[in-house]
N, C-alpha and C positions, 0 to 999 in steps of 0.2 A: 081719199079725202086729203090726207096730209102727205107730203113727200117723205120718202124714207129717211132722208137726212134730218128733216125737221122732227120726225118721230124719234130718231135717235137722240137728238138734243133734249127733247122733253123727257125721255127715259133717263138720261144722264142727270137732269135737274131733279127728277123725282128721287133717284138713288143717292145723289150727293146732298140734297137739301131736305127733302121731305122725310126720308127714312131716319136720319139721325135725330131730327126734330121729334118724330113720332116715338122713337125709342126713349128719349129724355122725357117726353110727355107721359108715356105709360109708366115709366119707373117712378116719376114724381107722383102720379096718381096712386100707384100702389103703395107708396111710402106713407100715405095718410092712414092706411089700415094696418091692423095688427097682422103679423106674418101668419098666413094660414098653414094648414097641413101641407106637406110636401106634394102630394098628389094634386091637390086643388091649385097650389101655386104653379105647378107644371102645366096643368090644364089652362090656367089663365094666360101663361106665357105662350102656349101653343096657339090659343085662339087669337091673342094679340098679334102673334107672328104671322098668322094667315090673313087676318083682317086688314093689315096695312096695305096689302097689294090688291084687295078686292076692288076698290074704286078705279084702279088703273089697269084692270084686266084687258080691256080692249087696246090700251096703249102698248102693253107688253106683248100682245099677240103678234107673232110674225116678225119680231125685232131681230131675230138671228139671221134672217135672210132678206135680201133686197127684194123690192117689188119686181115681179116678172113683167117684161115688156110684152105688150100685145101686138 
């Protein structure tokens, strides 16, 4: 669908722009609430840490290797 170079550019944009924005967004949203128990807070950060990449799963798939020529 996309060329390998274009896919790499999209991944770079996601990592350099979306990920820092998402981290600041999550931290600001959590600042509105009282600090929960350590286990609950850890669980929230683990879920938030996994959830950021879920929409980009297809974009990250196979990014470590170039497309094979047919």
